[in-house]
Predicted model as a PDB file, atoms N, CA, C, CB and O in Angstrom, pLDDT in the B-factor column:
MODEL        1                                                                  
ATOM      1  N   ALA A   1     107.733 144.885 -69.792  1.00 71.00           N  
ATOM      2  CA  ALA A   1     106.383 145.033 -69.253  1.00 71.00           C  
ATOM      3  C   ALA A   1     105.396 144.470 -70.257  1.00 71.00           C  
ATOM      4  CB  ALA A   1     106.059 146.521 -68.933  1.00 71.00           C  
ATOM      5  O   ALA A   1     105.453 144.784 -71.446  1.00 71.00           O  
ATOM      6  N   GLY A   2     104.486 143.631 -69.767  1.00 88.00           N  
ATOM      7  CA  GLY A   2     103.486 143.016 -70.628  1.00 88.00           C  
ATOM      8  C   GLY A   2     102.160 143.751 -70.571  1.00 88.00           C  
ATOM      9  O   GLY A   2     101.975 144.680 -69.785  1.00 88.00           O  
ATOM     10  N   ASP A   3     101.259 143.321 -71.409  1.00 92.00           N  
ATOM     11  CA  ASP A   3      99.913 143.879 -71.411  1.00 92.00           C  
ATOM     12  C   ASP A   3      99.123 143.334 -70.225  1.00 92.00           C  
ATOM     13  CB  ASP A   3      99.191 143.559 -72.739  1.00 92.00           C  
ATOM     14  O   ASP A   3      99.391 142.239 -69.732  1.00 92.00           O  
ATOM     15  N   ALA A   4      98.160 144.110 -69.783  1.00 91.00           N  
ATOM     16  CA  ALA A   4      97.324 143.688 -68.661  1.00 91.00           C  
ATOM     17  C   ALA A   4      95.903 144.210 -68.855  1.00 91.00           C  
ATOM     18  CB  ALA A   4      97.911 144.189 -67.313  1.00 91.00           C  
ATOM     19  O   ALA A   4      95.702 145.283 -69.424  1.00 91.00           O  
ATOM     20  N   VAL A   5      94.941 143.463 -68.390  1.00 92.00           N  
ATOM     21  CA  VAL A   5      93.548 143.901 -68.397  1.00 92.00           C  
ATOM     22  C   VAL A   5      93.317 144.695 -67.117  1.00 92.00           C  
ATOM     23  CB  VAL A   5      92.552 142.680 -68.507  1.00 92.00           C  
ATOM     24  O   VAL A   5      93.586 144.205 -66.021  1.00 92.00           O  
ATOM     25  N   LEU A   6      92.821 145.913 -67.256  1.00 90.00           N  
ATOM     26  CA  LEU A   6      92.575 146.770 -66.104  1.00 90.00           C  
ATOM     27  C   LEU A   6      91.089 146.899 -65.787  1.00 90.00           C  
ATOM     28  CB  LEU A   6      93.167 148.139 -66.345  1.00 90.00           C  
ATOM     29  O   LEU A   6      90.713 147.180 -64.649  1.00 90.00           O  
ATOM     30  N   GLU A   7      90.256 146.694 -66.789  1.00 96.00           N  
ATOM     31  CA  GLU A   7      88.814 146.714 -66.585  1.00 96.00           C  
ATOM     32  C   GLU A   7      88.149 146.031 -67.767  1.00 96.00           C  
ATOM     33  CB  GLU A   7      88.288 148.167 -66.412  1.00 96.00           C  
ATOM     34  O   GLU A   7      88.741 145.899 -68.839  1.00 96.00           O  
ATOM     35  N   TYR A   8      86.900 145.595 -67.558  1.00 94.00           N  
ATOM     36  CA  TYR A   8      86.169 144.997 -68.660  1.00 94.00           C  
ATOM     37  C   TYR A   8      84.671 145.095 -68.449  1.00 94.00           C  
ATOM     38  CB  TYR A   8      86.573 143.553 -68.835  1.00 94.00           C  
ATOM     39  O   TYR A   8      84.194 145.381 -67.351  1.00 94.00           O  
ATOM     40  N   ARG A   9      83.943 144.852 -69.526  1.00 97.00           N  
ATOM     41  CA  ARG A   9      82.480 144.862 -69.502  1.00 97.00           C  
ATOM     42  C   ARG A   9      81.989 143.433 -69.589  1.00 97.00           C  
ATOM     43  CB  ARG A   9      81.896 145.721 -70.661  1.00 97.00           C  
ATOM     44  O   ARG A   9      82.514 142.613 -70.343  1.00 97.00           O  
ATOM     45  N   LEU A  10      80.970 143.159 -68.801  1.00 97.00           N  
ATOM     46  CA  LEU A  10      80.382 141.824 -68.775  1.00 97.00           C  
ATOM     47  C   LEU A  10      78.899 141.959 -69.085  1.00 97.00           C  
ATOM     48  CB  LEU A  10      80.610 141.123 -67.394  1.00 97.00           C  
ATOM     49  O   LEU A  10      78.181 142.689 -68.400  1.00 97.00           O  
ATOM     50  N   PHE A  11      78.444 141.264 -70.103  1.00 98.00           N  
ATOM     51  CA  PHE A  11      77.043 141.305 -70.499  1.00 98.00           C  
ATOM     52  C   PHE A  11      76.315 140.119 -69.891  1.00 98.00           C  
ATOM     53  CB  PHE A  11      76.900 141.304 -72.037  1.00 98.00           C  
ATOM     54  O   PHE A  11      76.689 138.968 -70.117  1.00 98.00           O  
ATOM     55  N   TYR A  12      75.276 140.402 -69.118  1.00 94.00           N  
ATOM     56  CA  TYR A  12      74.463 139.390 -68.437  1.00 94.00           C  
ATOM     57  C   TYR A  12      73.033 139.498 -68.939  1.00 94.00           C  
ATOM     58  CB  TYR A  12      74.522 139.563 -66.883  1.00 94.00           C  
ATOM     59  O   TYR A  12      72.559 140.587 -69.264  1.00 94.00           O  
ATOM     60  N   ARG A  13      72.370 138.395 -68.998  1.00 98.00           N  
ATOM     61  CA  ARG A  13      70.927 138.418 -69.221  1.00 98.00           C  
ATOM     62  C   ARG A  13      70.297 138.903 -67.917  1.00 98.00           C  
ATOM     63  CB  ARG A  13      70.367 136.991 -69.652  1.00 98.00           C  
ATOM     64  O   ARG A  13      70.652 138.439 -66.834  1.00 98.00           O  
ATOM     65  N   ARG A  14      69.370 139.832 -68.033  1.00 97.00           N  
ATOM     66  CA  ARG A  14      68.716 140.379 -66.844  1.00 97.00           C  
ATOM     67  C   ARG A  14      68.076 139.268 -66.006  1.00 97.00           C  
ATOM     68  CB  ARG A  14      67.654 141.414 -67.248  1.00 97.00           C  
ATOM     69  O   ARG A  14      68.164 139.289 -64.778  1.00 97.00           O  
ATOM     70  N   CYS A  15      67.432 138.297 -66.669  1.00 98.00           N  
ATOM     71  CA  CYS A  15      66.767 137.227 -65.915  1.00 98.00           C  
ATOM     72  C   CYS A  15      67.782 136.403 -65.124  1.00 98.00           C  
ATOM     73  CB  CYS A  15      65.972 136.313 -66.867  1.00 98.00           C  
ATOM     74  O   CYS A  15      67.470 135.939 -64.028  1.00 98.00           O  
ATOM     75  N   TYR A  16      68.990 136.212 -65.659  1.00 97.00           N  
ATOM     76  CA  TYR A  16      70.036 135.477 -64.941  1.00 97.00           C  
ATOM     77  C   TYR A  16      70.501 136.280 -63.721  1.00 97.00           C  
ATOM     78  CB  TYR A  16      71.237 135.173 -65.882  1.00 97.00           C  
ATOM     79  O   TYR A  16      70.647 135.734 -62.627  1.00 97.00           O  
ATOM     80  N   ALA A  17      70.729 137.572 -63.921  1.00 98.00           N  
ATOM     81  CA  ALA A  17      71.185 138.437 -62.818  1.00 98.00           C  
ATOM     82  C   ALA A  17      70.130 138.499 -61.715  1.00 98.00           C  
ATOM     83  CB  ALA A  17      71.497 139.866 -63.336  1.00 98.00           C  
ATOM     84  O   ALA A  17      70.466 138.430 -60.532  1.00 98.00           O  
ATOM     85  N   GLU A  18      68.864 138.626 -62.092  1.00 98.00           N  
ATOM     86  CA  GLU A  18      67.783 138.686 -61.105  1.00 98.00           C  
ATOM     87  C   GLU A  18      67.672 137.371 -60.335  1.00 98.00           C  
ATOM     88  CB  GLU A  18      66.446 139.009 -61.793  1.00 98.00           C  
ATOM     89  O   GLU A  18      67.449 137.384 -59.124  1.00 98.00           O  
ATOM     90  N   ALA A  19      67.823 136.237 -61.021  1.00 98.00           N  
ATOM     91  CA  ALA A  19      67.749 134.936 -60.356  1.00 98.00           C  
ATOM     92  C   ALA A  19      68.930 134.738 -59.401  1.00 98.00           C  
ATOM     93  CB  ALA A  19      67.715 133.803 -61.398  1.00 98.00           C  
ATOM     94  O   ALA A  19      68.755 134.220 -58.299  1.00 98.00           O  
ATOM     95  N   ALA A  20      70.118 135.145 -59.816  1.00 97.00           N  
ATOM     96  CA  ALA A  20      71.301 135.029 -58.952  1.00 97.00           C  
ATOM     97  C   ALA A  20      71.124 135.903 -57.708  1.00 97.00           C  
ATOM     98  CB  ALA A  20      72.592 135.436 -59.726  1.00 97.00           C  
ATOM     99  O   ALA A  20      71.435 135.482 -56.594  1.00 97.00           O  
ATOM    100  N   PHE A  21      70.625 137.117 -57.910  1.00 98.00           N  
ATOM    101  CA  PHE A  21      70.380 138.027 -56.789  1.00 98.00           C  
ATOM    102  C   PHE A  21      69.330 137.444 -55.848  1.00 98.00           C  
ATOM    103  CB  PHE A  21      69.929 139.411 -57.302  1.00 98.00           C  
ATOM    104  O   PHE A  21      69.510 137.464 -54.630  1.00 98.00           O  
ATOM    105  N   ALA A  22      68.244 136.931 -56.397  1.00 97.00           N  
ATOM    106  CA  ALA A  22      67.163 136.361 -55.587  1.00 97.00           C  
ATOM    107  C   ALA A  22      67.654 135.181 -54.751  1.00 97.00           C  
ATOM    108  CB  ALA A  22      66.004 135.917 -56.486  1.00 97.00           C  
ATOM    109  O   ALA A  22      67.176 134.965 -53.637  1.00 97.00           O  
ATOM    110  N   SER A  23      68.607 134.417 -55.286  1.00 96.00           N  
ATOM    111  CA  SER A  23      69.117 133.262 -54.542  1.00 96.00           C  
ATOM    112  C   SER A  23      69.963 133.684 -53.341  1.00 96.00           C  
ATOM    113  CB  SER A  23      69.941 132.368 -55.464  1.00 96.00           C  
ATOM    114  O   SER A  23      70.157 132.895 -52.416  1.00 96.00           O  
ATOM    115  N   CYS A  24      70.464 134.906 -53.347  1.00 94.00           N  
ATOM    116  CA  CYS A  24      71.303 135.408 -52.250  1.00 94.00           C  
ATOM    117  C   CYS A  24      70.566 136.338 -51.294  1.00 94.00           C  
ATOM    118  CB  CYS A  24      72.492 136.129 -52.815  1.00 94.00           C  
ATOM    119  O   CYS A  24      71.000 136.534 -50.158  1.00 94.00           O  
ATOM    120  N   ARG A  25      69.476 136.900 -51.739  1.00 95.00           N  
ATOM    121  CA  ARG A  25      68.798 137.981 -51.011  1.00 95.00           C  
ATOM    122  C   ARG A  25      68.426 137.634 -49.570  1.00 95.00           C  
ATOM    123  CB  ARG A  25      67.558 138.372 -51.747  1.00 95.00           C  
ATOM    124  O   ARG A  25      68.558 138.478 -48.683  1.00 95.00           O  
ATOM    125  N   ASP A  26      67.969 136.425 -49.324  1.00 95.00           N  
ATOM    126  CA  ASP A  26      67.491 136.078 -47.986  1.00 95.00           C  
ATOM    127  C   ASP A  26      68.487 135.291 -47.139  1.00 95.00           C  
ATOM    128  CB  ASP A  26      66.239 135.294 -48.105  1.00 95.00           C  
ATOM    129  O   ASP A  26      68.124 134.761 -46.089  1.00 95.00           O  
ATOM    130  N   VAL A  27      69.734 135.210 -47.586  1.00 96.00           N  
ATOM    131  CA  VAL A  27      70.764 134.509 -46.814  1.00 96.00           C  
ATOM    132  C   VAL A  27      71.158 135.383 -45.628  1.00 96.00           C  
ATOM    133  CB  VAL A  27      72.014 134.172 -47.702  1.00 96.00           C  
ATOM    134  O   VAL A  27      71.413 136.578 -45.776  1.00 96.00           O  
ATOM    135  N   ARG A  28      71.201 134.766 -44.456  1.00 96.00           N  
ATOM    136  CA  ARG A  28      71.565 135.504 -43.239  1.00 96.00           C  
ATOM    137  C   ARG A  28      72.933 135.061 -42.731  1.00 96.00           C  
ATOM    138  CB  ARG A  28      70.498 135.300 -42.139  1.00 96.00           C  
ATOM    139  O   ARG A  28      73.320 133.901 -42.878  1.00 96.00           O  
ATOM    140  N   LEU A  29      73.649 135.993 -42.138  1.00 94.00           N  
ATOM    141  CA  LEU A  29      74.943 135.706 -41.525  1.00 94.00           C  
ATOM    142  C   LEU A  29      74.702 135.155 -40.124  1.00 94.00           C  
ATOM    143  CB  LEU A  29      75.845 136.984 -41.479  1.00 94.00           C  
ATOM    144  O   LEU A  29      74.091 135.838 -39.301  1.00 94.00           O  
ATOM    145  N   PRO A  30      75.162 133.945 -39.829  1.00 95.00           N  
ATOM    146  CA  PRO A  30      74.926 133.353 -38.509  1.00 95.00           C  
ATOM    147  C   PRO A  30      75.462 134.204 -37.353  1.00 95.00           C  
ATOM    148  CB  PRO A  30      75.555 131.986 -38.453  1.00 95.00           C  
ATOM    149  O   PRO A  30      74.842 134.267 -36.291  1.00 95.00           O  
ATOM    150  N   ALA A  31      76.584 134.842 -37.552  1.00 94.00           N  
ATOM    151  CA  ALA A  31      77.209 135.603 -36.465  1.00 94.00           C  
ATOM    152  C   ALA A  31      76.381 136.823 -36.055  1.00 94.00           C  
ATOM    153  CB  ALA A  31      78.600 136.050 -36.880  1.00 94.00           C  
ATOM    154  O   ALA A  31      76.375 137.205 -34.885  1.00 94.00           O  
ATOM    155  N   THR A  32      75.686 137.430 -37.013  1.00 92.00           N  
ATOM    156  CA  THR A  32      74.956 138.659 -36.708  1.00 92.00           C  
ATOM    157  C   THR A  32      73.446 138.529 -36.882  1.00 92.00           C  
ATOM    158  CB  THR A  32      75.459 139.769 -37.577  1.00 92.00           C  
ATOM    159  O   THR A  32      72.684 139.302 -36.302  1.00 92.00           O  
ATOM    160  N   GLY A  33      73.018 137.563 -37.671  1.00 94.00           N  
ATOM    161  CA  GLY A  33      71.598 137.433 -37.975  1.00 94.00           C  
ATOM    162  C   GLY A  33      71.146 138.381 -39.066  1.00 94.00           C  
ATOM    163  O   GLY A  33      69.997 138.331 -39.504  1.00 94.00           O  
ATOM    164  N   GLY A  34      72.056 139.253 -39.511  1.00 95.00           N  
ATOM    165  CA  GLY A  34      71.734 140.198 -40.586  1.00 95.00           C  
ATOM    166  C   GLY A  34      71.841 139.532 -41.949  1.00 95.00           C  
ATOM    167  O   GLY A  34      72.345 138.416 -42.075  1.00 95.00           O  
ATOM    168  N   TYR A  35      71.365 140.223 -42.945  1.00 96.00           N  
ATOM    169  CA  TYR A  35      71.415 139.698 -44.310  1.00 96.00           C  
ATOM    170  C   TYR A  35      72.815 139.853 -44.915  1.00 96.00           C  
ATOM    171  CB  TYR A  35      70.379 140.410 -45.192  1.00 96.00           C  
ATOM    172  O   TYR A  35      73.436 140.912 -44.820  1.00 96.00           O  
ATOM    173  N   ALA A  36      73.287 138.783 -45.531  1.00 94.00           N  
ATOM    174  CA  ALA A  36      74.599 138.805 -46.178  1.00 94.00           C  
ATOM    175  C   ALA A  36      74.640 139.841 -47.296  1.00 94.00           C  
ATOM    176  CB  ALA A  36      74.946 137.418 -46.733  1.00 94.00           C  
ATOM    177  O   ALA A  36      75.671 140.475 -47.522  1.00 94.00           O  
ATOM    178  N   ILE A  37      73.523 140.013 -47.992  1.00 95.00           N  
ATOM    179  CA  ILE A  37      73.478 140.940 -49.124  1.00 95.00           C  
ATOM    180  C   ILE A  37      73.768 142.379 -48.678  1.00 95.00           C  
ATOM    181  CB  ILE A  37      72.106 140.869 -49.814  1.00 95.00           C  
ATOM    182  O   ILE A  37      74.217 143.198 -49.480  1.00 95.00           O  
ATOM    183  N   ALA A  38      73.513 142.685 -47.405  1.00 94.00           N  
ATOM    184  CA  ALA A  38      73.775 144.036 -46.891  1.00 94.00           C  
ATOM    185  C   ALA A  38      75.250 144.399 -47.033  1.00 94.00           C  
ATOM    186  CB  ALA A  38      73.348 144.143 -45.417  1.00 94.00           C  
ATOM    187  O   ALA A  38      75.584 145.552 -47.303  1.00 94.00           O  
ATOM    188  N   THR A  39      76.123 143.426 -46.853  1.00 91.00           N  
ATOM    189  CA  THR A  39      77.562 143.688 -46.973  1.00 91.00           C  
ATOM    190  C   THR A  39      78.042 143.563 -48.417  1.00 91.00           C  
ATOM    191  CB  THR A  39      78.348 142.729 -46.082  1.00 91.00           C  
ATOM    192  O   THR A  39      79.170 143.936 -48.738  1.00 91.00           O  
ATOM    193  N   MET A  40      77.181 143.036 -49.278  1.00 94.00           N  
ATOM    194  CA  MET A  40      77.557 142.798 -50.676  1.00 94.00           C  
ATOM    195  C   MET A  40      76.953 143.827 -51.621  1.00 94.00           C  
ATOM    196  CB  MET A  40      77.129 141.406 -51.102  1.00 94.00           C  
ATOM    197  O   MET A  40      77.063 143.690 -52.839  1.00 94.00           O  
ATOM    198  N   CYS A  41      76.315 144.860 -51.068  1.00 95.00           N  
ATOM    199  CA  CYS A  41      75.646 145.845 -51.912  1.00 95.00           C  
ATOM    200  C   CYS A  41      76.087 147.273 -51.599  1.00 95.00           C  
ATOM    201  CB  CYS A  41      74.146 145.728 -51.750  1.00 95.00           C  
ATOM    202  O   CYS A  41      75.463 148.235 -52.047  1.00 95.00           O  
ATOM    203  N   GLY A  42      77.153 147.401 -50.838  1.00 93.00           N  
ATOM    204  CA  GLY A  42      77.692 148.723 -50.559  1.00 93.00           C  
ATOM    205  C   GLY A  42      76.732 149.632 -49.823  1.00 93.00           C  
ATOM    206  O   GLY A  42      76.043 149.201 -48.898  1.00 93.00           O  
ATOM    207  N   ARG A  43      76.686 150.861 -50.223  1.00 95.00           N  
ATOM    208  CA  ARG A  43      75.909 151.882 -49.512  1.00 95.00           C  
ATOM    209  C   ARG A  43      74.406 151.648 -49.545  1.00 95.00           C  
ATOM    210  CB  ARG A  43      76.203 153.225 -50.091  1.00 95.00           C  
ATOM    211  O   ARG A  43      73.676 152.265 -48.769  1.00 95.00           O  
ATOM    212  N   TYR A  44      73.927 150.778 -50.416  1.00 96.00           N  
ATOM    213  CA  TYR A  44      72.485 150.531 -50.517  1.00 96.00           C  
ATOM    214  C   TYR A  44      71.968 149.597 -49.432  1.00 96.00           C  
ATOM    215  CB  TYR A  44      72.158 149.952 -51.872  1.00 96.00           C  
ATOM    216  O   TYR A  44      70.776 149.612 -49.122  1.00 96.00           O  
ATOM    217  N   GLY A  45      72.839 148.793 -48.855  1.00 95.00           N  
ATOM    218  CA  GLY A  45      72.406 147.860 -47.824  1.00 95.00           C  
ATOM    219  C   GLY A  45      71.408 146.852 -48.366  1.00 95.00           C  
ATOM    220  O   GLY A  45      71.191 146.775 -49.575  1.00 95.00           O  
ATOM    221  N   ALA A  46      70.809 146.088 -47.484  1.00 95.00           N  
ATOM    222  CA  ALA A  46      69.893 145.020 -47.892  1.00 95.00           C  
ATOM    223  C   ALA A  46      68.576 145.556 -48.425  1.00 95.00           C  
ATOM    224  CB  ALA A  46      69.627 144.095 -46.729  1.00 95.00           C  
ATOM    225  O   ALA A  46      68.027 145.002 -49.377  1.00 95.00           O  
ATOM    226  N   GLU A  47      68.062 146.616 -47.834  1.00 95.00           N  
ATOM    227  CA  GLU A  47      66.726 147.083 -48.195  1.00 95.00           C  
ATOM    228  C   GLU A  47      66.652 147.738 -49.566  1.00 95.00           C  
ATOM    229  CB  GLU A  47      66.241 148.045 -47.170  1.00 95.00           C  
ATOM    230  O   GLU A  47      65.638 147.602 -50.250  1.00 95.00           O  
ATOM    231  N   LEU A  48      67.674 148.431 -49.978  1.00 97.00           N  
ATOM    232  CA  LEU A  48      67.650 149.133 -51.267  1.00 97.00           C  
ATOM    233  C   LEU A  48      68.436 148.411 -52.355  1.00 97.00           C  
ATOM    234  CB  LEU A  48      68.199 150.529 -51.099  1.00 97.00           C  
ATOM    235  O   LEU A  48      68.576 148.921 -53.466  1.00 97.00           O  
ATOM    236  N   CYS A  49      68.938 147.244 -52.042  1.00 97.00           N  
ATOM    237  CA  CYS A  49      69.754 146.508 -52.999  1.00 97.00           C  
ATOM    238  C   CYS A  49      68.889 145.936 -54.125  1.00 97.00           C  
ATOM    239  CB  CYS A  49      70.521 145.381 -52.291  1.00 97.00           C  
ATOM    240  O   CYS A  49      67.773 145.470 -53.897  1.00 97.00           O  
ATOM    241  N   THR A  50      69.427 145.983 -55.334  1.00 97.00           N  
ATOM    242  CA  THR A  50      68.814 145.373 -56.508  1.00 97.00           C  
ATOM    243  C   THR A  50      69.883 144.536 -57.194  1.00 97.00           C  
ATOM    244  CB  THR A  50      68.217 146.454 -57.483  1.00 97.00           C  
ATOM    245  O   THR A  50      71.054 144.599 -56.820  1.00 97.00           O  
ATOM    246  N   ALA A  51      69.499 143.766 -58.177  1.00 98.00           N  
ATOM    247  CA  ALA A  51      70.488 142.967 -58.906  1.00 98.00           C  
ATOM    248  C   ALA A  51      71.567 143.861 -59.514  1.00 98.00           C  
ATOM    249  CB  ALA A  51      69.802 142.139 -60.010  1.00 98.00           C  
ATOM    250  O   ALA A  51      72.752 143.537 -59.428  1.00 98.00           O  
ATOM    251  N   GLN A  52      71.180 144.969 -60.120  1.00 98.00           N  
ATOM    252  CA  GLN A  52      72.158 145.867 -60.747  1.00 98.00           C  
ATOM    253  C   GLN A  52      73.078 146.497 -59.705  1.00 98.00           C  
ATOM    254  CB  GLN A  52      71.441 146.967 -61.543  1.00 98.00           C  
ATOM    255  O   GLN A  52      74.289 146.569 -59.913  1.00 98.00           O  
ATOM    256  N   ARG A  53      72.521 146.946 -58.602  1.00 97.00           N  
ATOM    257  CA  ARG A  53      73.341 147.568 -57.550  1.00 97.00           C  
ATOM    258  C   ARG A  53      74.289 146.555 -56.929  1.00 97.00           C  
ATOM    259  CB  ARG A  53      72.450 148.184 -56.460  1.00 97.00           C  
ATOM    260  O   ARG A  53      75.432 146.885 -56.611  1.00 97.00           O  
ATOM    261  N   TRP A  54      73.826 145.334 -56.757  1.00 97.00           N  
ATOM    262  CA  TRP A  54      74.659 144.254 -56.222  1.00 97.00           C  
ATOM    263  C   TRP A  54      75.842 143.995 -57.148  1.00 97.00           C  
ATOM    264  CB  TRP A  54      73.830 142.963 -56.036  1.00 97.00           C  
ATOM    265  O   TRP A  54      76.984 143.921 -56.695  1.00 97.00           O  
ATOM    266  N   LEU A  55      75.570 143.857 -58.433  1.00 97.00           N  
ATOM    267  CA  LEU A  55      76.645 143.607 -59.393  1.00 97.00           C  
ATOM    268  C   LEU A  55      77.576 144.810 -59.503  1.00 97.00           C  
ATOM    269  CB  LEU A  55      76.063 143.266 -60.770  1.00 97.00           C  
ATOM    270  O   LEU A  55      78.792 144.646 -59.605  1.00 97.00           O  
ATOM    271  N   ASP A  56      77.015 146.017 -59.482  1.00 97.00           N  
ATOM    272  CA  ASP A  56      77.860 147.214 -59.544  1.00 97.00           C  
ATOM    273  C   ASP A  56      78.849 147.243 -58.385  1.00 97.00           C  
ATOM    274  CB  ASP A  56      76.995 148.486 -59.530  1.00 97.00           C  
ATOM    275  O   ASP A  56      80.021 147.569 -58.577  1.00 97.00           O  
ATOM    276  N   PHE A  57      78.385 146.906 -57.184  1.00 97.00           N  
ATOM    277  CA  PHE A  57      79.286 146.887 -56.030  1.00 97.00           C  
ATOM    278  C   PHE A  57      80.329 145.781 -56.176  1.00 97.00           C  
ATOM    279  CB  PHE A  57      78.488 146.695 -54.726  1.00 97.00           C  
ATOM    280  O   PHE A  57      81.503 145.993 -55.871  1.00 97.00           O  
ATOM    281  N   GLN A  58      79.912 144.606 -56.639  1.00 96.00           N  
ATOM    282  CA  GLN A  58      80.848 143.497 -56.805  1.00 96.00           C  
ATOM    283  C   GLN A  58      81.954 143.835 -57.803  1.00 96.00           C  
ATOM    284  CB  GLN A  58      80.104 142.246 -57.259  1.00 96.00           C  
ATOM    285  O   GLN A  58      83.086 143.373 -57.659  1.00 96.00           O  
ATOM    286  N   GLY A  59      81.626 144.643 -58.818  1.00 97.00           N  
ATOM    287  CA  GLY A  59      82.599 144.989 -59.840  1.00 97.00           C  
ATOM    288  C   GLY A  59      83.343 146.287 -59.611  1.00 97.00           C  
ATOM    289  O   GLY A  59      84.122 146.711 -60.464  1.00 97.00           O  
ATOM    290  N   ASP A  60      83.118 146.923 -58.480  1.00 97.00           N  
ATOM    291  CA  ASP A  60      83.774 148.205 -58.186  1.00 97.00           C  
ATOM    292  C   ASP A  60      85.163 147.966 -57.607  1.00 97.00           C  
ATOM    293  CB  ASP A  60      82.923 149.044 -57.203  1.00 97.00           C  
ATOM    294  O   ASP A  60      85.299 147.398 -56.523  1.00 97.00           O  
ATOM    295  N   LYS A  61      86.180 148.393 -58.321  1.00 95.00           N  
ATOM    296  CA  LYS A  61      87.559 148.170 -57.854  1.00 95.00           C  
ATOM    297  C   LYS A  61      87.858 148.893 -56.549  1.00 95.00           C  
ATOM    298  CB  LYS A  61      88.547 148.620 -58.914  1.00 95.00           C  
ATOM    299  O   LYS A  61      88.861 148.599 -55.899  1.00 95.00           O  
ATOM    300  N   ASN A  62      87.013 149.824 -56.157  1.00 95.00           N  
ATOM    301  CA  ASN A  62      87.223 150.565 -54.912  1.00 95.00           C  
ATOM    302  C   ASN A  62      86.569 149.902 -53.704  1.00 95.00           C  
ATOM    303  CB  ASN A  62      86.691 151.967 -55.059  1.00 95.00           C  
ATOM    304  O   ASN A  62      86.614 150.453 -52.604  1.00 95.00           O  
ATOM    305  N   ASN A  63      85.963 148.728 -53.887  1.00 94.00           N  
ATOM    306  CA  ASN A  63      85.294 148.056 -52.765  1.00 94.00           C  
ATOM    307  C   ASN A  63      86.267 147.238 -51.914  1.00 94.00           C  
ATOM    308  CB  ASN A  63      84.187 147.148 -53.287  1.00 94.00           C  
ATOM    309  O   ASN A  63      85.878 146.684 -50.885  1.00 94.00           O  
ATOM    310  N   GLY A  64      87.515 147.163 -52.335  1.00 92.00           N  
ATOM    311  CA  GLY A  64      88.513 146.416 -51.579  1.00 92.00           C  
ATOM    312  C   GLY A  64      88.515 144.931 -51.883  1.00 92.00           C  
ATOM    313  O   GLY A  64      89.306 144.185 -51.305  1.00 92.00           O  
ATOM    314  N   LEU A  65      87.643 144.485 -52.779  1.00 91.00           N  
ATOM    315  CA  LEU A  65      87.541 143.061 -53.106  1.00 91.00           C  
ATOM    316  C   LEU A  65      87.790 142.765 -54.581  1.00 91.00           C  
ATOM    317  CB  LEU A  65      86.181 142.547 -52.718  1.00 91.00           C  
ATOM    318  O   LEU A  65      88.442 141.774 -54.910  1.00 91.00           O  
ATOM    319  N   ALA A  66      87.283 143.606 -55.465  1.00 93.00           N  
ATOM    320  CA  ALA A  66      87.423 143.368 -56.905  1.00 93.00           C  
ATOM    321  C   ALA A  66      88.849 143.691 -57.359  1.00 93.00           C  
ATOM    322  CB  ALA A  66      86.396 144.218 -57.702  1.00 93.00           C  
ATOM    323  O   ALA A  66      89.365 144.762 -57.040  1.00 93.00           O  
ATOM    324  N   PRO A  67      89.486 142.792 -58.090  1.00 92.00           N  
ATOM    325  CA  PRO A  67      90.865 143.026 -58.518  1.00 92.00           C  
ATOM    326  C   PRO A  67      90.971 144.032 -59.667  1.00 92.00           C  
ATOM    327  CB  PRO A  67      91.498 141.719 -58.933  1.00 92.00           C  
ATOM    328  O   PRO A  67      92.050 144.563 -59.930  1.00 92.00           O  
ATOM    329  N   LEU A  68      89.855 144.292 -60.348  1.00 95.00           N  
ATOM    330  CA  LEU A  68      89.811 145.270 -61.424  1.00 95.00           C  
ATOM    331  C   LEU A  68      88.376 145.733 -61.590  1.00 95.00           C  
ATOM    332  CB  LEU A  68      90.367 144.680 -62.752  1.00 95.00           C  
ATOM    333  O   LEU A  68      87.454 145.124 -61.046  1.00 95.00           O  
ATOM    334  N   GLN A  69      88.185 146.817 -62.345  1.00 97.00           N  
ATOM    335  CA  GLN A  69      86.852 147.359 -62.542  1.00 97.00           C  
ATOM    336  C   GLN A  69      86.073 146.485 -63.521  1.00 97.00           C  
ATOM    337  CB  GLN A  69      86.926 148.811 -63.050  1.00 97.00           C  
ATOM    338  O   GLN A  69      86.559 146.170 -64.607  1.00 97.00           O  
ATOM    339  N   ILE A  70      84.854 146.095 -63.125  1.00 97.00           N  
ATOM    340  CA  ILE A  70      83.980 145.290 -63.970  1.00 97.00           C  
ATOM    341  C   ILE A  70      82.672 146.026 -64.128  1.00 97.00           C  
ATOM    342  CB  ILE A  70      83.754 143.871 -63.377  1.00 97.00           C  
ATOM    343  O   ILE A  70      82.013 146.343 -63.138  1.00 97.00           O  
ATOM    344  N   GLU A  71      82.290 146.299 -65.348  1.00 98.00           N  
ATOM    345  CA  GLU A  71      81.004 146.933 -65.620  1.00 98.00           C  
ATOM    346  C   GLU A  71      80.030 145.845 -66.060  1.00 98.00           C  
ATOM    347  CB  GLU A  71      81.135 148.055 -66.712  1.00 98.00           C  
ATOM    348  O   GLU A  71      80.226 145.211 -67.097  1.00 98.00           O  
ATOM    349  N   PHE A  72      78.987 145.634 -65.273  1.00 98.00           N  
ATOM    350  CA  PHE A  72      77.976 144.627 -65.575  1.00 98.00           C  
ATOM    351  C   PHE A  72      76.836 145.291 -66.340  1.00 98.00           C  
ATOM    352  CB  PHE A  72      77.454 143.946 -64.274  1.00 98.00           C  
ATOM    353  O   PHE A  72      76.199 146.219 -65.842  1.00 98.00           O  
ATOM    354  N   LEU A  73      76.590 144.816 -67.533  1.00 98.00           N  
ATOM    355  CA  LEU A  73      75.511 145.353 -68.358  1.00 98.00           C  
ATOM    356  C   LEU A  73      74.430 144.296 -68.485  1.00 98.00           C  
ATOM    357  CB  LEU A  73      76.031 145.790 -69.762  1.00 98.00           C  
ATOM    358  O   LEU A  73      74.670 143.207 -69.006  1.00 98.00           O  
ATOM    359  N   LEU A  74      73.233 144.625 -68.004  1.00 97.00           N  
ATOM    360  CA  LEU A  74      72.126 143.680 -68.049  1.00 97.00           C  
ATOM    361  C   LEU A  74      71.322 143.883 -69.318  1.00 97.00           C  
ATOM    362  CB  LEU A  74      71.227 143.832 -66.815  1.00 97.00           C  
ATOM    363  O   LEU A  74      70.940 145.003 -69.658  1.00 97.00           O  
ATOM    364  N   LEU A  75      71.073 142.793 -70.009  1.00 96.00           N  
ATOM    365  CA  LEU A  75      70.328 142.838 -71.273  1.00 96.00           C  
ATOM    366  C   LEU A  75      68.967 142.238 -71.119  1.00 96.00           C  
ATOM    367  CB  LEU A  75      71.080 142.118 -72.372  1.00 96.00           C  
ATOM    368  O   LEU A  75      68.200 142.191 -72.080  1.00 96.00           O  
TER     369      LEU A  75                                                      
ENDMDL                                                                          
END                                                                             
């Protein structure tokens, strides 16, 4: 049995995280007309989503998408 990474911390500049979030915030799903970010922010949906909440959901191993736990720390 070899070593494996099970979780890690990722340090982001807050301005980078906010810009990445802003670039996705107004994208709509053609099939529904709803905001894509609503499905990418977990329980917060589109209206309460923030850059930190978006990244937290993306890094949550319990979301069914992330292969391991990722903690995003904004600086």
